[in-house]
C-alpha positions in Angstrom: 12.3 -15.6 9.7 14.7 -13.2 8.1 12.8 -9.6 7.5 12.6 -7.4 5.0 15.0 -7.2 1.8 18.6 -6.6 0.8 18.7 -2.7 0.2 22.1 -1.8 -0.7 23.3 -5.2 -1.2 24.2 -4.3 -4.8 23.8 -0.6 -4.3 23.7 1.2 -7.9 26.6 3.7 -8.5 25.2 7.0 -8.2 25.1 9.5 -11.2 27.8 12.1 -11.6 24.5 14.7 -11.1 23.6 13.1 -7.9 27.1 13.1 -6.5 27.9 16.6 -8.0 24.5 18.0 -6.3 25.2 16.1 -3.0 28.6 17.5 -3.0 27.5 21.2 -3.4 23.9 20.8 -1.3 25.2 23.2 1.6 26.3 25.9 -0.6 23.0 25.6 -2.3 21.0 25.8 0.9 22.9 28.8 2.5 22.0 30.4 -1.1 18.3 29.4 -1.1 18.1 30.3 2.5 17.6 34.3 1.2 14.8 33.4 -0.9 12.6 31.9 1.8 9.0 33.0 2.3 8.9 31.6 5.9 11.5 32.3 8.4 14.7 30.7 8.1 14.7 29.9 11.9 16.3 26.0 13.0 12.9 25.4 15.0 9.8 26.9 13.4 6.4 27.8 15.1 3.9 25.2 14.1 1.2 28.1 13.3 3.4 29.3 10.3 1.7 26.1 8.6 -2.1 26.5 8.7 -2.4 22.7 8.2 -0.9 21.9 11.5 -3.8 23.1 13.5 -6.6 20.7 11.6 -4.2 17.6 11.9 -3.2 17.8 15.4 -7.2 18.0 16.3 -7.2 14.3 15.1 -4.1 13.1 16.9 -5.5 10.7 18.9 -7.3 8.9 15.6 -3.7 8.9 14.3 -2.1 7.5 17.3 -4.5 4.6 17.5 -3.8 3.8 14.0 0.0 3.8 14.6 -0.1 2.0 17.6 -2.2 -0.9 15.9 0.7 -1.0 13.6 3.1 -1.1 16.5 1.9 -4.4 17.5 4.0 -6.0 14.9 7.2 -3.9 15.5 9.8 -6.2 14.2 7.8 -6.2 10.9 8.6 -2.3 10.8 11.7 -1.4 8.5 14.7 0.1 10.2 15.6 3.2 8.4 19.0 1.6 7.6 17.6 -1.2 5.6 15.3 1.6 3.6 17.8 3.6 2.8 21.6 2.7 2.6 22.5 6.6 2.5 21.3 6.6 6.5 23.6 3.8 7.6 25.9 6.4 8.6 23.7 7.7 11.3 21.2 4.6 11.9 23.8 2.2 12.4 21.2 -0.3 14.1 17.2 -1.1 14.0 16.5 1.1 17.2 15.1 3.7 14.4 12.2 2.6 12.5 9.7 4.0 9.7 6.2 2.9 8.6 6.1 4.9 5.5 2.6 5.7 3.9 4.1 8.2 1.4 7.9 8.8 0.5 9.1 11.6 -1.8 5.6 11.0 -3.3 5.6 7.5 -3.9 2.8 5.8 -2.0 2.7 2.3 -0.2 -0.7 0.9 -0.9 -0.4 -2.0 1.4 0.8 0.3 4.4 -1.9 2.8 3.5 -4.6 0.4 4.4 -3.5 0.0 7.6 -3.5 3.5 8.7 -6.5 4.9 6.1 -7.7 8.0 8.5 -4.1 9.0 8.7 -3.4 8.8 5.0 -6.8 10.9 4.3 -5.9 13.7 6.7 -1.9 13.8 5.6 -3.3 13.9 1.7 -4.7 17.6 2.6 -1.5 19.1 3.6 0.0 21.2 0.8 3.2 20.3 -1.0 3.5 16.9 1.0 7.0 15.2 0.3 6.5 12.2 2.7 4.6 11.0 5.6 5.3 8.0 8.0 5.6 7.0 11.3 8.8 7.4 13.0 9.6 5.1 15.8 12.8 5.6 18.0 13.5 2.5 20.5 14.3 3.1 24.1 17.6 4.0 24.3 18.1 5.0 21.1 20.6 7.8 19.9 20.7 9.3 16.4 24.1 11.3 15.8 24.6 14.5 15.0 23.7 15.1 11.1 21.7 17.1 8.6 19.5 16.9 5.7 19.8 17.4 1.9 17.8 20.2 1.0 16.4 23.5 2.2 13.7 22.9 -0.1 12.1 20.5 2.6 10.8 21.3 6.3 10.1 18.6 8.5 7.2 18.2 11.1 6.7 15.9 13.7 3.3 15.3 15.4 3.7 13.7 18.8 1.7 10.3 19.2 3.2 8.2 21.8 5.6 10.1 23.6 7.5 8.6 26.6 5.9 9.8 30.3 9.4 10.7 30.9 9.1 13.2 28.0 12.1 15.3 29.3 14.5 12.1 28.6 13.4 12.2 24.9 15.2 15.1 22.9 16.1 16.5 19.8 18.6 19.1 19.8 18.3 21.5 16.7 21.1 23.9 16.0 22.1 23.8 19.9 18.6 24.1 20.5 17.0 21.7 22.9 13.2 20.6 22.0 11.0 18.1 23.4 8.2 15.8 21.9 4.6 15.9 23.5 1.6 14.1 22.5 -0.6 16.2 19.9 1.7 18.7 19.4 3.7 19.6 16.5 7.6 20.1 16.5 8.7 21.9 13.1 12.5 22.4 12.0 14.8 22.8 9.5 16.8 19.4 9.1 19.4 21.2 7.0 20.6 22.3 10.5 22.4 20.0 12.5 20.8 18.1 15.1 20.8 15.0 17.4 18.3 12.9 18.5 18.0 10.8 22.2 15.7 8.5 23.9 16.7 8.2 27.3 14.0 6.7 28.4 12.3 3.1 28.5 9.7 3.5 26.1 9.2 4.0 22.6 8.6 7.4 20.9 6.0 7.5 18.2 5.8 10.5 15.8 4.1 11.1 12.5 6.6 12.8 10.8 5.9 14.8 7.6 8.2 16.6 5.0 6.6 19.4 3.1 8.0 21.9 0.7 9.5 25.1 1.7 7.8 28.0 0.5 10.6 29.9 -1.7 10.5 33.0 -4.1 11.9 32.6 -7.4 14.9 31.5 -8.5 15.2 29.4 -5.4 11.7 28.1 -5.8 12.8 26.4 -9.2 16.0 25.3 -8.2 14.1 23.3 -5.1 11.6 22.0 -7.3 14.3 20.6 -9.9 16.2 19.1 -7.0 13.2 17.3 -5.3 12.2 16.1 -9.0 15.8 14.9 -9.6 15.6 13.2 -6.1 12.2 11.4 -6.8 13.6 9.9 -9.6 17.1 8.9 -8.2 18.4 5.5 -7.3 18.1 6.9 -3.6 14.2 6.7 -3.9 14.1 3.7 -6.5 16.1 1.5 -4.0 13.8 2.5 -1.1 10.8 2.0 -2.9 11.9 -1.5 -3.9 12.7 -2.1 -0.2 9.5 -1.0 1.1 7.6 -3.2 -1.2 9.7 -6.2 0.3 9.1 -4.9 4.1 5.2 -4.5 3.3 5.1 -8.1 2.5 7.2 -9.0 5.5 4.3 -7.2 7.4 1.8 -8.9 5.7 3.2 -12.1 7.0 3.3 -11.1 10.5 -0.3 -10.1 10.4 -1.2 -13.3 8.7 0.7 -15.2 11.8 -0.9 -13.1 14.4 -3.9 -14.3 16.3 -6.9 -11.6 16.1 -5.8 -9.7 13.1 
């Protein structure tokens, strides 16, 4: 059975504004950094975000929902299938993402499979996206950086390989390791690279939240996020996620005991 859909088979022409913003995003990010109301560090202390403590207290509940979903790993979409714009760094199926919320868009079928996780992440102020991010054994994500300074990325370790030192993210030259029940928070506009050199998958809850900025950078960031949420990038991803949700349902229907 062929899984998923056909993201990017007829990828739409990006608008002039989309291409203009993308070409200038790093200069805009550098300008916006001076207006940040939180430290402009590559790796951030989770305590900067008060909500991290409450979510971490429930990490085993979130982990249990993630592991139940992972039973049908082949029906969890590879990121490159959801987002053609990620194909440069996600060249195979080793990086999979099970979305609950993506750029403000909810995936109802997936939410029903992780209701407690959804209930918890909805408490996060200025949440942009929330999903389970899965790296297969031996996976490598090449050096890259994100689009906008208006977003901060946070990973909650759920199922980290027992050889946790072999599973690494390097952010702006700083090596960081995930641990079960702990947050890793970073600025993904800094260059970062990821390795899973172990024989076990790495599963985290990945949340993107809006960065606290002063005006006028706060206005520009909100405009940029609003534009991205209405862009072909997100529209194509939303359509592809709907196709993969149907695929996941088929896997559930075929599996005994589900």
